Legacy VTK file of the C-alpha trace (Angstrom):
# vtk DataFile Version 3.0
C-alpha trace
ASCII
DATASET POLYDATA
POINTS 717 float
-24.865 39.204 36.050
-21.112 39.788 35.762
-18.649 39.455 32.884
-14.929 39.307 33.608
-12.357 39.615 30.806
-9.400 37.390 31.744
-7.339 37.965 28.602
-4.909 40.744 27.770
-5.766 40.653 24.063
-9.045 40.360 22.185
-7.233 37.963 19.823
-6.895 35.450 22.686
-10.408 35.499 24.180
-11.239 34.235 27.638
-14.291 35.499 29.534
-15.825 34.480 32.830
-19.615 34.863 32.889
-21.303 34.763 36.300
-25.072 34.464 36.295
-27.423 33.095 38.947
-24.599 31.504 40.965
-23.336 29.696 37.849
-19.871 30.453 36.449
-19.257 29.815 32.747
-15.797 30.184 31.184
-16.005 31.232 27.531
-12.901 30.055 25.614
-9.343 29.787 26.927
-6.914 30.861 24.213
-3.177 31.557 24.351
-1.793 34.876 23.114
0.381 33.087 20.561
1.927 36.255 19.104
4.091 36.766 22.213
6.446 33.995 21.088
7.793 36.474 18.536
9.789 37.924 21.445
12.107 34.901 21.244
14.838 34.360 18.680
14.223 31.578 16.152
15.724 28.155 16.544
18.809 27.480 14.356
19.707 31.172 14.147
22.262 32.574 16.606
22.948 36.224 17.254
25.468 38.276 19.134
25.053 41.811 20.339
28.418 42.622 18.803
27.089 42.144 15.266
23.969 41.745 13.168
22.634 45.277 13.503
22.735 45.159 17.274
23.984 48.001 19.375
25.773 46.822 22.485
27.132 50.241 23.302
23.899 51.198 25.038
24.006 48.157 27.311
26.686 47.882 29.963
25.174 45.054 31.857
26.827 41.810 30.767
23.978 39.593 31.928
21.490 41.763 30.097
23.486 41.442 26.870
23.610 37.680 27.256
19.856 37.378 27.857
18.608 39.872 25.259
19.606 40.579 21.693
18.937 44.011 20.248
18.069 43.939 16.545
17.299 47.350 15.070
15.915 48.592 18.373
13.769 45.535 19.076
14.759 43.267 21.952
14.545 39.482 21.607
15.143 36.834 24.237
18.223 34.857 23.228
17.376 31.301 22.209
20.300 30.068 24.302
18.951 31.571 27.516
15.400 30.324 27.643
12.730 28.006 26.387
9.679 29.514 24.713
7.291 30.968 27.301
3.563 31.341 26.704
1.124 34.079 27.658
-2.068 32.559 29.069
-5.189 34.337 30.318
-4.857 35.818 33.788
-6.103 32.734 35.600
-4.729 34.147 38.848
-7.849 36.310 38.985
-9.941 33.182 39.614
-9.570 32.404 43.306
-10.929 28.873 43.126
-11.315 26.933 39.872
-13.597 24.441 41.590
-16.279 27.154 41.454
-16.196 27.159 37.624
-19.171 25.090 36.495
-18.783 24.961 32.710
-16.278 25.756 29.947
-17.668 26.470 26.457
-15.168 26.318 23.570
-15.858 27.913 20.182
-13.081 26.416 18.003
-9.657 24.799 18.082
-7.770 28.127 17.964
-9.244 29.103 21.351
-8.427 25.888 23.192
-4.670 26.124 23.820
-4.906 27.010 27.527
-7.284 24.182 28.408
-4.626 21.758 29.802
-3.401 24.508 32.137
-6.912 24.582 33.637
-7.803 20.907 33.777
-4.403 19.551 34.858
-2.932 22.365 36.968
-5.971 23.613 38.927
-8.794 22.039 40.939
-11.313 22.512 38.106
-14.016 19.834 38.231
-16.714 21.237 35.939
-18.020 20.290 32.515
-16.427 21.146 29.155
-18.363 21.344 25.878
-17.053 21.585 22.300
-17.841 20.194 18.864
-16.138 16.970 17.774
-13.827 18.597 15.147
-12.760 21.143 17.757
-11.755 18.305 20.061
-10.048 16.028 17.527
-8.232 18.668 15.478
-7.510 20.760 18.568
-5.808 17.762 20.162
-3.634 17.289 17.061
-2.604 20.954 16.994
-1.758 21.038 20.700
0.328 17.876 20.397
2.137 19.399 17.420
2.855 22.555 19.415
4.240 20.477 22.292
6.519 18.625 19.873
7.833 21.869 18.339
8.337 23.362 21.784
10.272 20.284 22.894
12.567 20.530 19.850
13.239 24.174 20.679
14.018 23.264 24.303
16.368 20.442 23.280
18.131 22.791 20.884
18.649 25.310 23.681
19.930 22.640 26.024
22.587 21.625 23.491
23.837 25.139 22.712
23.380 26.789 26.106
26.696 27.865 27.550
25.122 30.095 30.187
23.276 27.706 32.461
23.451 30.199 35.281
21.504 32.662 33.115
18.843 30.238 31.891
15.408 31.874 32.297
16.996 34.760 34.180
15.639 37.146 31.555
12.196 36.654 33.134
13.316 37.985 36.487
11.525 41.228 37.308
14.801 42.885 38.206
16.091 42.106 34.722
12.870 43.243 33.076
13.064 46.633 34.760
16.267 47.266 32.822
14.311 47.367 29.587
13.896 51.058 28.903
10.790 51.501 26.787
11.841 55.000 25.815
15.021 53.634 24.256
13.625 50.500 22.657
10.154 51.589 21.556
6.652 50.249 21.963
7.587 46.879 20.452
8.996 45.854 23.832
6.196 47.205 26.001
4.302 43.900 26.287
7.437 42.003 27.233
8.342 44.650 29.801
4.916 44.689 31.460
3.714 41.129 31.281
6.419 38.577 30.487
7.243 37.801 34.126
4.090 35.641 34.239
4.636 33.739 30.972
4.998 30.019 31.571
6.415 26.827 30.107
4.125 24.711 27.978
2.340 21.641 29.298
3.239 18.037 28.383
1.662 15.642 25.893
0.224 13.580 28.743
-1.540 16.714 30.024
-3.245 17.078 26.644
-4.464 13.490 26.647
-5.912 13.760 30.152
-7.442 17.157 29.454
-9.225 16.200 26.241
-10.719 13.093 27.818
-12.848 15.454 29.923
-14.500 17.238 26.992
-18.074 16.371 26.040
-18.727 16.719 22.306
-21.855 18.341 20.868
-23.362 18.746 17.414
-24.553 21.958 15.826
-27.932 23.080 17.219
-27.942 20.302 19.815
-29.402 21.506 23.118
-27.439 20.779 26.266
-28.751 21.457 29.752
-26.911 22.306 32.945
-27.821 24.121 36.162
-30.958 25.750 34.768
-29.363 26.784 31.457
-29.979 25.594 27.921
-27.047 25.990 25.517
-26.512 25.198 21.859
-23.549 25.449 19.483
-24.321 27.259 16.218
-22.021 27.194 13.181
-19.787 30.270 12.881
-18.407 29.409 9.405
-14.759 29.951 10.426
-13.204 26.464 10.467
-14.148 22.818 10.927
-16.550 22.619 13.854
-16.260 26.291 14.815
-19.318 27.629 16.590
-20.960 30.491 18.407
-22.783 29.717 21.642
-26.391 30.515 22.533
-26.943 30.490 26.303
-30.499 30.736 27.602
-31.603 30.826 31.222
-34.725 28.711 30.609
-37.095 31.281 29.188
-35.531 34.372 30.724
-32.242 36.017 29.688
-30.857 34.895 26.315
-27.155 35.431 25.661
-24.986 34.907 22.575
-21.202 34.547 22.616
-19.723 35.168 19.163
-16.061 34.541 18.324
-14.187 33.828 15.058
-17.094 34.178 12.642
-16.921 34.103 8.837
-19.695 35.039 6.400
-18.027 33.414 3.393
-20.179 30.864 1.560
-17.382 29.605 -0.721
-15.053 28.235 1.965
-15.113 24.624 3.173
-16.765 24.858 6.658
-20.498 24.762 7.329
-21.777 28.250 6.582
-22.569 30.739 9.309
-26.014 30.369 10.925
-27.703 33.648 11.776
-31.276 32.772 12.703
-30.549 31.035 16.063
-28.606 34.122 17.192
-31.306 36.719 16.518
-32.721 39.063 19.154
-30.524 38.152 22.136
-30.705 40.077 25.380
-26.896 40.139 25.469
-24.368 39.680 22.651
-20.686 39.242 23.567
-18.536 39.894 20.494
-14.826 39.035 20.317
-11.978 38.212 17.924
-12.654 39.979 14.640
-10.483 40.239 11.528
-6.915 41.259 12.388
-6.528 42.955 8.990
-9.953 44.475 8.267
-8.855 46.259 5.080
-7.634 43.077 3.366
-10.521 41.068 1.907
-9.831 37.294 1.876
-10.711 36.787 -1.807
-8.368 39.612 -2.809
-5.611 38.126 -0.650
-6.079 34.698 -2.266
-5.671 36.294 -5.682
-2.619 38.322 -4.652
-0.973 35.272 -3.084
-1.593 33.146 -6.175
-0.098 35.778 -8.479
2.939 36.226 -6.218
3.510 32.466 -5.969
3.242 32.151 -9.750
5.781 34.941 -10.213
8.243 33.279 -7.812
7.906 29.876 -9.475
8.287 31.276 -12.989
11.512 32.993 -11.941
12.888 29.653 -10.750
12.427 30.312 -7.045
10.902 28.169 -4.329
7.955 29.125 -2.136
7.860 28.592 1.639
4.553 29.201 3.419
4.698 29.051 7.242
1.195 28.091 8.363
-0.898 26.258 10.905
-1.533 22.623 10.044
-5.284 23.147 9.815
-7.299 26.168 8.829
-6.651 28.389 5.849
-4.274 25.766 4.426
-7.284 23.612 3.447
-8.561 26.512 1.330
-5.136 27.195 -0.146
-4.343 23.659 -1.293
-7.392 23.613 -3.570
-7.022 27.226 -4.643
-3.367 26.735 -5.581
-4.011 23.490 -7.453
-6.581 25.216 -9.678
-4.316 28.243 -10.212
-1.275 26.125 -11.101
-3.335 24.253 -13.692
-4.445 27.534 -15.254
-0.833 28.786 -15.396
0.534 25.527 -16.886
2.433 24.902 -13.642
0.639 21.689 -12.755
3.967 19.875 -12.506
4.958 22.045 -9.523
5.344 19.894 -6.442
3.505 20.877 -3.224
4.853 19.636 0.115
2.918 19.683 3.377
5.310 19.126 6.290
3.739 18.572 9.697
3.694 15.844 12.311
-0.110 15.856 11.966
-0.395 16.560 8.219
-1.806 13.166 7.229
-4.203 13.073 10.182
-5.546 16.564 9.415
-6.137 15.741 5.746
-7.912 12.530 6.747
-10.138 14.263 9.308
-11.067 16.908 6.724
-12.461 14.174 4.469
-14.152 12.254 7.287
-16.027 15.219 8.800
-18.437 15.625 5.884
-21.308 16.786 8.115
-19.204 19.764 9.232
-18.523 20.947 5.655
-20.455 23.276 3.375
-23.268 21.976 1.192
-21.176 21.487 -1.960
-18.558 19.416 -0.181
-21.224 17.410 1.591
-22.700 16.519 -1.792
-19.259 15.435 -3.041
-18.915 13.115 -0.049
-21.975 11.148 -1.227
-20.398 10.618 -4.624
-17.488 8.293 -5.448
-15.055 11.132 -4.697
-13.683 12.873 -1.628
-14.966 16.296 -0.463
-11.534 17.921 -0.912
-9.202 17.840 -3.907
-6.092 17.074 -1.862
-6.651 13.318 -2.117
-6.667 13.612 -5.923
-3.507 15.720 -5.768
-1.793 13.081 -3.645
-2.819 10.307 -6.049
-1.378 12.297 -8.966
1.811 12.873 -6.987
1.483 16.663 -6.999
0.939 16.855 -3.221
3.108 14.992 -0.698
2.625 14.988 3.083
5.624 14.499 5.373
5.658 14.299 9.160
8.992 16.114 9.442
12.143 17.029 7.540
14.673 14.223 7.651
18.026 13.565 6.098
16.451 11.871 3.065
13.969 14.675 2.399
14.406 15.683 -1.243
12.427 18.313 -3.120
11.671 18.675 -6.795
12.351 22.346 -7.469
10.836 24.819 -7.957
8.282 23.824 -5.351
5.791 25.049 -2.753
6.336 24.001 0.875
3.835 24.412 3.709
5.401 23.996 7.148
4.960 25.178 10.714
5.162 27.094 12.890
3.737 30.320 11.323
5.689 32.387 13.876
8.937 31.115 12.286
10.378 30.644 15.766
10.388 26.853 15.867
9.273 23.871 13.837
10.561 22.616 10.502
10.020 25.989 8.872
13.128 27.349 10.651
15.219 24.636 8.992
13.675 25.437 5.612
14.336 29.171 5.968
17.947 28.442 6.862
18.230 26.092 3.873
16.574 28.354 1.287
17.318 31.750 2.832
20.478 32.537 0.859
18.768 32.472 -2.548
17.158 35.810 -3.543
14.809 33.973 -5.920
13.090 32.204 -3.029
10.172 33.807 -1.177
8.668 33.222 2.253
4.969 34.151 2.222
3.487 35.009 5.626
-0.246 34.279 5.414
-1.361 33.809 9.028
-2.840 37.030 10.484
-1.750 36.502 14.111
1.808 37.836 13.852
3.352 41.274 13.356
5.376 41.302 10.139
8.246 43.528 11.312
8.813 41.696 14.605
8.685 38.334 12.838
11.187 39.052 10.042
13.800 41.192 11.841
15.841 38.187 13.039
16.116 37.075 9.387
17.302 40.465 8.106
20.695 39.121 6.934
19.101 36.531 4.643
18.794 37.318 0.949
15.476 35.568 0.308
12.329 37.668 0.187
9.702 37.843 2.928
6.248 38.946 1.809
3.210 39.492 4.031
-0.145 38.489 2.535
-2.354 37.847 5.586
-5.523 35.895 4.833
-8.108 36.340 7.565
-11.608 35.032 6.756
-13.173 36.390 9.942
-15.683 39.233 9.855
-14.338 42.786 9.831
-15.910 45.877 11.388
-18.239 46.436 8.430
-19.447 42.837 8.554
-19.857 43.032 12.315
-22.049 46.131 12.097
-24.174 44.438 9.437
-24.619 41.366 11.632
-25.435 43.434 14.699
-28.138 45.325 12.788
-29.747 42.004 11.853
-29.302 40.262 15.211
-30.660 43.310 17.110
-29.160 42.626 20.560
-30.558 44.638 23.450
-27.085 44.867 24.982
-23.816 44.520 23.035
-20.467 43.914 24.765
-17.276 44.418 22.729
-13.523 44.670 23.404
-12.550 48.232 24.211
-10.407 48.690 21.085
-13.498 48.045 18.915
-15.505 50.903 20.422
-14.704 53.443 17.681
-15.741 51.053 14.907
-18.732 49.081 16.213
-22.269 50.404 16.792
-25.391 48.696 18.111
-27.840 50.087 15.590
-30.652 47.722 14.625
-32.125 47.441 11.138
-35.367 49.050 12.384
-33.445 52.167 13.449
-33.433 51.440 17.186
-30.124 51.853 19.023
-29.293 49.183 21.575
-27.022 49.483 24.571
-23.280 48.985 23.960
-20.581 48.407 26.599
-16.823 48.211 25.863
-14.808 45.922 28.121
-11.109 46.388 28.876
-8.614 43.568 29.468
-8.967 42.300 33.058
-12.102 44.430 33.425
-15.201 43.343 35.346
-18.543 44.718 34.227
-21.937 44.269 35.837
-24.856 43.683 33.508
-28.338 44.657 34.620
-30.615 41.667 34.978
-34.200 42.314 33.837
-35.489 38.994 35.098
-38.322 39.408 37.631
-38.931 35.787 38.491
-36.903 32.674 39.115
-37.672 29.207 37.825
-38.256 26.593 40.492
-39.513 23.055 40.891
-41.981 21.347 43.208
-41.017 18.007 44.667
-43.257 15.257 43.228
-44.525 14.167 46.652
-45.342 17.744 47.634
-47.084 18.446 44.316
-49.355 15.408 44.731
-50.456 16.584 48.186
-51.554 20.060 47.080
-55.281 20.807 47.225
-56.464 23.954 45.502
-59.255 26.337 46.415
-61.415 27.870 43.681
-62.156 31.587 43.877
-63.550 34.130 41.455
-61.225 36.514 39.692
-61.410 40.143 40.809
-62.788 42.374 38.102
-61.525 45.750 37.080
-64.039 48.576 36.895
-63.944 48.432 33.081
-64.676 44.710 33.007
-67.503 45.197 35.490
-68.990 47.985 33.346
-68.906 45.780 30.239
-70.546 42.979 32.209
-73.398 45.300 33.270
-73.919 46.382 29.652
-74.110 42.756 28.552
-76.653 41.990 31.282
-78.834 44.920 30.135
-78.687 43.733 26.527
-79.598 40.189 27.561
-82.559 41.502 29.589
-83.821 43.563 26.627
-83.582 40.565 24.333
-85.510 38.404 26.796
-88.430 40.854 26.671
-88.832 40.246 22.925
-90.417 37.076 21.474
-87.761 34.629 20.291
-88.304 32.360 17.285
-86.171 29.292 16.724
-85.028 29.106 13.089
-85.336 25.595 11.743
-82.291 26.243 9.556
-80.115 26.979 12.592
-78.217 23.799 13.577
-78.518 22.606 17.122
-74.729 22.365 17.433
-74.501 26.163 17.312
-76.442 26.383 20.566
-74.097 23.807 22.039
-71.101 25.867 20.930
-72.585 28.982 22.515
-73.209 27.065 25.722
-69.619 25.741 25.715
-68.291 29.248 25.110
-70.358 30.589 28.005
-69.105 27.812 30.286
-65.522 28.523 29.206
-65.953 32.217 29.973
-67.255 31.314 33.409
-64.252 29.048 33.951
-61.928 31.891 32.933
-63.372 33.921 35.797
-62.130 31.322 38.308
-58.714 30.956 39.953
-57.300 27.813 41.528
-55.071 28.734 44.468
-53.286 26.775 47.158
-50.952 27.472 50.031
-47.760 25.383 49.992
-45.673 24.699 53.074
-42.235 23.283 52.369
-38.501 23.757 52.463
-36.849 25.802 49.701
-33.392 24.528 48.755
-30.905 24.772 45.886
-29.773 21.612 44.110
-27.394 21.897 41.122
-28.168 25.625 41.013
-31.936 24.953 40.702
-34.569 25.934 43.265
-36.617 23.062 44.665
-39.495 23.128 47.190
-39.694 19.816 49.033
-41.974 18.602 51.876
-41.042 19.712 55.369
-40.067 16.940 57.776
-41.052 16.874 61.450
-38.037 18.846 62.621
-38.673 21.505 59.969
-42.391 21.794 60.755
-41.635 22.672 64.370
-39.600 25.638 63.154
-42.222 26.938 60.762
-44.758 29.497 61.975
-48.115 29.178 60.241
-49.362 32.730 59.943
-52.494 33.252 57.902
-51.601 36.030 55.504
-53.713 37.877 53.039
-52.629 37.151 49.444
-53.011 40.155 47.179
-53.393 40.464 43.434
-54.629 42.842 40.766
-53.660 46.440 40.063
-53.549 49.401 42.410
-55.559 52.575 41.864
-53.225 55.417 42.784
-56.071 57.939 43.105
-58.057 55.637 45.409
-55.092 55.081 47.711
-54.377 58.833 47.893
-57.987 59.484 48.893
-57.865 56.718 51.522
-54.657 58.071 53.057
-56.054 61.596 53.384
-59.402 60.300 54.681
-57.581 58.512 57.508
-56.025 61.750 58.732
-52.600 61.837 57.071
-51.607 65.205 55.621
-50.034 65.010 52.140
-47.359 67.640 51.663
-46.440 67.014 48.025
-47.210 64.647 45.128
-44.770 64.181 42.225
-45.619 62.035 39.181
-42.845 60.610 36.985
-43.052 57.680 34.519
-46.448 56.552 35.901
-45.015 56.429 39.425
-46.387 58.606 42.220
-44.081 59.976 44.891
-46.226 61.056 47.869
-44.623 62.962 50.743
-46.485 62.953 54.076
-45.466 65.459 56.747
-45.272 64.651 60.435
-48.616 66.221 61.337
-52.090 64.637 61.275
-55.695 65.749 61.759
-56.978 62.509 63.236
-56.829 61.027 66.706
-56.381 57.605 65.090
-52.891 58.584 63.923
-50.770 57.977 67.025
-47.409 59.145 65.646
-46.168 62.289 63.987
-43.418 61.044 61.672
-42.903 61.990 58.024
-43.031 59.321 55.321
-42.619 58.951 51.569
-44.795 56.564 49.532
-43.833 55.383 46.034
-46.893 54.134 44.124
-47.186 52.379 40.784
-49.856 50.127 39.289
-48.338 46.976 40.791
-45.961 48.089 43.520
-45.878 50.121 46.752
-42.776 51.236 48.674
-43.046 53.044 52.008
-40.035 54.915 53.416
-40.150 56.158 57.018
-38.081 56.048 60.186
-41.086 54.936 62.236
-42.291 51.341 62.096
-45.710 52.313 63.514
-46.249 54.853 60.726
-45.200 52.288 58.119
-47.641 49.735 59.574
-50.548 52.214 59.629
-50.028 53.195 55.977
-49.512 49.580 54.974
-52.766 48.507 56.658
-54.698 51.226 54.830
-53.425 49.946 51.485
-53.751 46.206 52.216
-57.267 46.463 53.645
-58.477 48.079 50.454
-56.878 45.639 48.017
-58.247 42.500 46.452
-57.123 39.344 48.176
-58.060 36.301 50.208
-57.133 34.115 53.129
-56.555 30.422 52.361
-57.834 28.091 55.050
LINES 1 718
717 0 1 2 3 4 5 6 7 8 9 10 11 12 13 14 15 16 17 18 19 20 21 22 23 24 25 26 27 28 29 30 31 32 33 34 35 36 37 38 39 40 41 42 43 44 45 46 47 48 49 50 51 52 53 54 55 56 57 58 59 60 61 62 63 64 65 66 67 68 69 70 71 72 73 74 75 76 77 78 79 80 81 82 83 84 85 86 87 88 89 90 91 92 93 94 95 96 97 98 99 100 101 102 103 104 105 106 107 108 109 110 111 112 113 114 115 116 117 118 119 120 121 122 123 124 125 126 127 128 129 130 131 132 133 134 135 136 137 138 139 140 141 142 143 144 145 146 147 148 149 150 151 152 153 154 155 156 157 158 159 160 161 162 163 164 165 166 167 168 169 170 171 172 173 174 175 176 177 178 179 180 181 182 183 184 185 186 187 188 189 190 191 192 193 194 195 196 197 198 199 200 201 202 203 204 205 206 207 208 209 210 211 212 213 214 215 216 217 218 219 220 221 222 223 224 225 226 227 228 229 230 231 232 233 234 235 236 237 238 239 240 241 242 243 244 245 246 247 248 249 250 251 252 253 254 255 256 257 258 259 260 261 262 263 264 265 266 267 268 269 270 271 272 273 274 275 276 277 278 279 280 281 282 283 284 285 286 287 288 289 290 291 292 293 294 295 296 297 298 299 300 301 302 303 304 305 306 307 308 309 310 311 312 313 314 315 316 317 318 319 320 321 322 323 324 325 326 327 328 329 330 331 332 333 334 335 336 337 338 339 340 341 342 343 344 345 346 347 348 349 350 351 352 353 354 355 356 357 358 359 360 361 362 363 364 365 366 367 368 369 370 371 372 373 374 375 376 377 378 379 380 381 382 383 384 385 386 387 388 389 390 391 392 393 394 395 396 397 398 399 400 401 402 403 404 405 406 407 408 409 410 411 412 413 414 415 416 417 418 419 420 421 422 423 424 425 426 427 428 429 430 431 432 433 434 435 436 437 438 439 440 441 442 443 444 445 446 447 448 449 450 451 452 453 454 455 456 457 458 459 460 461 462 463 464 465 466 467 468 469 470 471 472 473 474 475 476 477 478 479 480 481 482 483 484 485 486 487 488 489 490 491 492 493 494 495 496 497 498 499 500 501 502 503 504 505 506 507 508 509 510 511 512 513 514 515 516 517 518 519 520 521 522 523 524 525 526 527 528 529 530 531 532 533 534 535 536 537 538 539 540 541 542 543 544 545 546 547 548 549 550 551 552 553 554 555 556 557 558 559 560 561 562 563 564 565 566 567 568 569 570 571 572 573 574 575 576 577 578 579 580 581 582 583 584 585 586 587 588 589 590 591 592 593 594 595 596 597 598 599 600 601 602 603 604 605 606 607 608 609 610 611 612 613 614 615 616 617 618 619 620 621 622 623 624 625 626 627 628 629 630 631 632 633 634 635 636 637 638 639 640 641 642 643 644 645 646 647 648 649 650 651 652 653 654 655 656 657 658 659 660 661 662 663 664 665 666 667 668 669 670 671 672 673 674 675 676 677 678 679 680 681 682 683 684 685 686 687 688 689 690 691 692 693 694 695 696 697 698 699 700 701 702 703 704 705 706 707 708 709 710 711 712 713 714 715 716
């Protein structure tokens, strides 16, 4: 088994699992935080002002492509479109060899159109229905924002000859990390491979190929059984259980929340317990900040801003934590006598997201499910809209008017494009206004530096409901995985210690790393063709008995003989059925001593990654050699075999015993005329296995014959 990490960040997971000739891609996220390297739309900068230092840069082209703000380089919005950092798909030679893609939630789906529409991928894709429907909305919204950014650049770009030249490796080498700091290291090392976003048509074609599943629904492919289990993070988010039909059992866990008060279906632990392998990714980005504490802090800060006469702008994704916040804020505003405060939700998919949230009752927690069966909606936002406190707009237009002070949710949370850039420009010159950054995916300093000349306040209150390191260790102790695989930067915080005190194996994995996982499976599942199975005729033989079983049988025979010598009286109170039961038990014991065996001649082939034995046709039969072999079974007696080897004339030089395995060294001499060669050999003996190492085939055959001739077995006619 192999696991390949295709992502450069554990916050954008993408893993390739190879097992039994089947390749499974686990998630395909985009590293969305890299778009912070671009200047926001609607804000123009020049290296001659705005805290930039052009004296260090003599290259004119470099100054036109990059803007230096307090030592951090940004790609000028007039020199490029936004570029996106995808997983390193170049490490997959042929996408047609990928059999299945499993998606955990709509935050890890952004690279899917790159795979389905720009490679030769032809496999299956599985995700829950909310992941598909809401994911499609979010991707289409991103494409729309990206297009607006591109159109803006096209209109203001006066350097057509420099467009996208910043991405040239020659230009990137001019970025001196020592001078500009670690903030620019990612752009320096990796940005040459960032790419333009896909089109809306690509999204439509891509999502048509996804097969939807329900929680705990079993799906089967190529000898595997998989099921999606609720992770409690967002609508339809799941962890995946992958089982190789009774053998290895694997769990892939990403974006998991243990909260029972949030809107999604709560996390399910029981289906994940005792896996052979647990792959853990994407934990809380801010492990010190507890979500409930962040909700409280945000509410207090919003209340303070509103009471001072300021407006609140919250850059956020159009689905996710915003569904928690709308209800939380409505209750808080009522408590603070601010119920008249208007809340605006601006997004091209705002109305669709709010509608889906109400429709997907089966994907909500128990309390909201119960509300859906009453004459009321699961969420409060419909009530807020009826009262006029909440208004949803698709975009900001010339007639957009606000009732101030107000709260405005808008995208994109990176503040690089989308309507939020217009809002920041509009409200940025008032020191009473505050922009609250709640999404945990973006670095605060890198995000706000381009807005450093504005007088409004920027406050970071990241709300991340995913499990932190403490939660993860608690879960691991309960799940008790035999083998835990974690991103390398988790290795100092995560342990694989089970609740019973046993320590499991733990393996960190680096970005782009390939690790091999030991497979403990001894057998492979296979199938008999129906025609071949019907033609099989078995032979009945008696089971071989161990010396202990034989001794017990002799004792029983002695006891039976002694009882037969004594007069037996039939008790009238003893029911006749008891004798029948004893007779049936005796017959059953006799049956248990029998084995049904058969020799099967056929052709072994692989179909859809499953082994099948089918009847041999005439051309195949001519190629088969029918050699009557002795079929062995039972356990080996190491002492008996050692005595047999020495009795046949072999001289044992040394015997070493380790972990119930005997290592027997035979020198090249012999004291028997029957031994025709003088070659050393080493024999490795255990209760069910024999390995013979020697340079001489004759010696190997002689030792092998000694062992085989003294083992239990039979020839099938």
